[in-house]
Each structure stands twice: as C-alpha cells, then as structure tokens.
N, C-alpha and C positions, 0 to 999 in steps of 0.2 A: 149498544153500539156494535155494529158488525166488525169482525176482524178482517183486516186486509189480507189478501192472499200473498203468499211468499213467492217471489219470482226467482227462479233458478236460472242463472246465466250460463250459457254454453261456454266451453273452453275458448273457442275462437273469439267470442265476444269479450271475454275477460282479458285475453291477450291484446285485444285491439285498443285497450285503454278505456278510461271513463267516457261515457256517452254524454253529449251535451243536449240537455233537454230543450225541446222546441215547443213553444206554446201555441196552440191554435188561437188566433185572434178572437174567435167566437167563444172561447173558453179561457178566460184570463186566469192567471195563477191564483191559488187560494191564499187569501190574506189571513194567515193564522194569528189570532189575537194574542196568543202566548208568546210567539216569537217577536211580535211587534212590541211587546212589553218586556222583552229580554229574558223570557223563561224558556228553558230548553225542554221541549215536550218529551225528549228521550229519557228524562229522569223522573217521569211520573210513575205513580203506583200502577201495578199490573191491571190489565183490562178486567180480568175476572173479579178482582176485589172491588173495583169501581162499579162493575155491572151489578153486583149483589146489592150495593148501596142504592143504586138507581132504581132497582127493582123494588126495594123497600119503600122508597119515596113515592113511587108510581103505583103501588099496589092498589088493586081495584076497590078494596073495602075502605080505603082512606076517603074516597069520595062520598061515602055514606054520611060521614060526620064533618068532613072539611068543606063539603058543598062548594067546590071551586067555581062552577058556572054561576051559582047564585051570588057568590062573593063578587065576581066580576060584574055581573048585571047590576048589583046593588050600588055600584059606584056611579052609574048613569053617565058613562063616558061618551063624549061627543064623537069620538073616532079620530080626532086630529091631535090628541095630546101626546106629549113625551112623558113616558112613565118609566121610572127606575124601580126594578124589582130587586131589592137589596137582600142578599142572602138567598139567591134564586135557586140554589140546590141543583136539581136536575132540570129545572125549567118548568116545573109542574104548573106554576101560574104564568110564567113568561109567555109560553106559546098560546095560552088562552087569551092573554092580554093582546098579543100580536094580532089575533083574529078580530078582537074588539076594536083595534086601532088601525083600520086599513089605510088611513091617511096620516097616521101618527108614527110613533117610534117607541120601541121597548128596549131598554138597556138592562140586560140580565147581569147583575153584579155579584161576584162571588169571591171568597178568599181561597177556595180550593181550585187549583188549576185543572184538576181532573174533570171537575164539573164544567169549567169553561170550555175545555176540549169537547166534552159531550154536547153541550148546548150549541156550540159553533158547528160541529159536525151535523147535528140533527137539522139545524136551520138551513144549512147548505143542501143537505139531502132532500129536504122537504120543500125547498124553494121559498123559505120564509125570508123575505128581503128587508123587513122592517124590524128585525131583531138583531141587536148587537150584544155580543158577550164581552164582558169587561172584568178583568182581574183586579181586585182591590186588596188593600191591606187590612188586617184585623182592627187596627187602631184608627183607621180613617175610612168612612163610608164612601168617600170619593164622589159625592153628589155635586152637580154643578147647577147653575141658575137656569139651565135649559129645561129642567124637570118641572112639569106641571103637577105630577103626582109621584110620591115616593111610597112604595109598598113594602111593608115589613110583616111577614107571616112567620111566627114562632122563631124569631131571630134575636130579639132584644135580650132574652134571658141567657143567651150565649155570650153576650158582650161583657167584657171584664170591667171596663171603666165606663159605665153607662152615661153619667153626666157629661163627661168630656166628649164621648162619641156622639151623643145627641146634640151637643153644642156645635160640633163641627158640621153635623148634618143640617141643622136648622139655619146656621149662619150662611150656608151656601144656597139655601132655598130662596127663591124670589117671593116677594109679597103676593099673597093669593094662592100660592102653591099649597097642596094638601099632603098630609102624611096619613096613610092608612096603616093602622097598627092592630095586628091580631096576635093575641097571646092567650095561653091557657088559663082558664079560671082557677081560682083557689079552691081547695077542697078535693076530696077523693073523686077521681075520674077514671074511666076505663082506658083513656088515651092521655098522652102527654108526658112531660118530664116529672122527675120526683118533686114532691111538694116543696122541698127546700129550694128548688131552682125556680119556682114560679114567682111571677111579679103580680101582686094583687092589683085590682082596678084602681084603688085609691093611690097606690104607689106609682102606677103608670101615669095617671093624671098629673101627679106631682112632678115626676121626672120630665115629662114632655112640657108641662107648663113652665118649669124652671128653665127649660131650653128656649122658651120664647114663643111656643105655639099655643093656640087656644082650641078647645074642643068645639068642633063644628057640628057633629052629630054622632050618634052611636046606634047600633042595632043590638037589642038585648035578646031577640028571638031568633035571629038568623042562624047562629051557630050554637050547637048544644053544649060544646065543651070550651069554647073560646070567647074572649072579649073581642068586640069588633068596634073599634074607635076610629073616628076620622077627625084629624086636627087640621088647622089652617094657620098659615103664617100671616099675621096682620100686615 
C-alpha cells in the first residue's frame, strides 16, 4: 500500500481556520468500510508492519504450490455468483475471484481491520467495482443467504470453536450454496502450520458434516500440500 504524502499548510491557511472539503460530483466521497462499521482507522497498526505481512502473503513462490489460478478455475464459476472469501487476508484470492465474476460479486471478509483497509484501498485504486471488503468478528463468519459460494483457504485451523463457527456459517447459507474448503494435509510438508495445528481430512469431513453440509466433490491432485474439498448445503 502506498503511503499518502504529508501536506504542510502555510501559516495563512492555518490562521484562516479549517477548510470545508468540497467533493467533485464526478468523484464521490470514499465509503470507508471500517468507518461504516464503527472502526477508527487512525488506531490501526503501522503501515510498515502491515506491508511486511502483505508481502509474505503475496510472495511469488507461494503461487508454485498454492496454484491460485487453478483453484479459481476448478470451481467452474458462471461469472454471476456472489462469493464470500472468508479470512481473505491480503485479498490474494479475492481479486482473482473478482476477475472470474464480472457480473457477480466478491465479499472479502476478514477479522483484521488492517487487511480490510488494504483490500478496500487496492480495489478503489485498481477500479475493481465488484469487490466489497467486510470486517467480521472471530466468533462469527458473518455470511448471509446471498452467498452462492463460501471460500475458506487455510482459515479453519485458526478458528477456536470450530463446531460453533461452522454451525453459524452453514445456518446462514441457502440450500444449494457451496463451501470450498482448503486446508493443509497431515504429515510433514515444506509449507503450512505446525503439525499440531492441522486438521486431517477425516476430521474436516466430520466437522463440516456435523454442521449440515455434504461433500459435493474433491480434488486430490490439484494441490500438492492441501486438501481441496467442496461441500454443498442440501
């Protein structure tokens, strides 16, 4: 994210009192999603710290094993769906989905306000009009019935109370909606979380099944280090 230049006001301007901003009708005010949800952006972590984390998420070598374009293509999206990218991070997948859904909508949901600021700023800078950044709470995925697809990549192992969280998620989904779940496989891998943090395939199937979804299909060959499971709400 680029830093904004610091504007130094002259003495005469300062003495004249606060200026009243006038908006050009052709350029309406920025609708900041954080302020809309009652979060003060002035209290966020420093840009440098956040930029380091974004750089880690967006590093070039990640694509070698994450295969983001193949993951998006494998969903066979029609281009009109509403997709929720839960735990969107830097928007690594969100912006790819936005390109794949020219007549649809992407909701990039995150618990970290710094990531929401980054996604919103990038979407505005790049003119991505079908992507909405949404701040959610750790205990509530905040999904609504408008979602045709809910996408979770390397997120579920971070959730504290998985059964309760998944129950809220699936209860909000409409019948026929899909949940795409990507998690690191069990066993020693060159990428991914510690072994103790991983959720094995059988446990994933049990957790999501208990929440009310059924396995629609899976790809065992697409990703070298991760499970790729697609569930559907009956």
